[in-house]
N, C-alpha and C positions, 0 to 999 in steps of 0.2 A: 107166284114166283117167290122164291126164298130171298130173304133180305140178308145181305152180307154185312157182318159186323166188323168194324174197323176200330183201331186205336184212335186216340185223340189226334195223332199226327196224320191220320188218313191212310195208314198202312194196315194190312191185314194182321190179325193177331198171330203170335207164333204158334207153331204146331204144339200139340199137347206134349208136355215133358221137355220141350226145347227151352233153352235158357235165352232170355232176352239179352241183347248186347249191353243194355244199361245195367244188367245184373252182374256182369263180369267184373272181377276185381282188378284194379291196377296192380302192377308188380309190387309197389311199395305196400299197398294194402294187404296183398297176399303174404308178403314177408312178415308183416306185423301179426297177421292172423296165425301163421305158422309158429312164430315165436311164442305167442300167447298160448297156443295149444301145447307146445312143448313144455312150457312152464307148468301148465295144469296137469299134463300127463307125461311125466318124465320117463315112464316105462316105454313109450312109443319111439324112442330114439335117443337123441342127445339130452344130456342133463344141462340145463342152462341156469342152474342155481348160482347164487353169488358165492357159494362155498367153493373155493378153488383148491382145497386140500385134496380132493379126490383126483387120482391120477387120470391122465387122458386114456381114452379107450382105443386109440390108434397111435402108431409110432410115427416118428419124423419121416422115415423113408416112405412109408405108406401115404402119409399126407402130402408129401412132395409129388408123388405120382398121381394122386387124386387131384391135386391142384392143377397139374398140367392138363389132365383130361377135362376137368370141369371148366376151366377157363377157355380151353379150345372150343368146347361145346357152346358156351354161352356167347363167346365173341365171334366165333366162326374163323378164328385165326389159328395158325399152326404154332405150337409151343416150341421154343428153341431150347431153353434150359431153365432150371430153378436156381435162383441166385441167393435166396435166404429162406430159412425156416425157423421160426421162433415160437415158443410156447409162452403166451402171455396170460394174464389173469382172465381175459375174456375169450380165450381160445387160441387156436393156431393162426399165426400171421405168416403167410407164404408169399414170397415175391417170385413171380414167373415172368420170364422175358418171352414175348410173343413176336412173331414176324408179321409186321403190318404191311410191308411192301417188299416183295422180292425183286432184286435188280441184278444186272450183270455188269461188273463182276459181283460176286456174293458179298464182298467186303463192303459194298455200298448199300446192302439191305437196310431197310428202316425197321428197327426193333422198338418195342415199347415194354417198359416194366410195369406189371400189374401187381398190386398188393391185394391179396384175398384173405378174408377172415373166415375161419372154419370153427365150428364148435369142437370141443374136445373129442367128440365122437366122429368128426369128419364131415359134418354137414355144412355146405357153403352158405354163409350168411350175408356176405357182401364182398364186392371187389371194386377196385378203381385203378385207373391208369395214373401212374405217378411221374413218368417221364418218357420221352421219345428220344431216340438217338440212332446214329448210323453204326452198323456193326463194327467198323474199324475206328470208331471214335474213342479216344482215351477219356475216361471220366475220372474226375477228382473225387475221392471218397471223403465224406465229411468227417 
């Protein structure tokens, strides 16, 4: 009778060529690895050098559309509109308002503003929710 080999945890070994769950990277680790790779190989995509004198490789209108699509994809929410696009020293900063909760009437929908940071070439590096509000809510600008 053949002896079955198991891991220390008592489960069978993964199939040949299969990745073990413990080998998978967490999202933050994956982002760090991608940044490091882009710094080492700038020809593979965005240039993440500290030199900001080079012009962006994508325009404001294109980055606004890309931001709506990327944020909708990663959050699973529908994009309502883009409220700001800024080119900073570290890349594009885009604020997209997403619909977090649809309600009737639509004026009571719950929206959220998300700020996304893209490289000059248009690669999403990070995003975060900055505020939540009702569609009909008047906001004071700082």
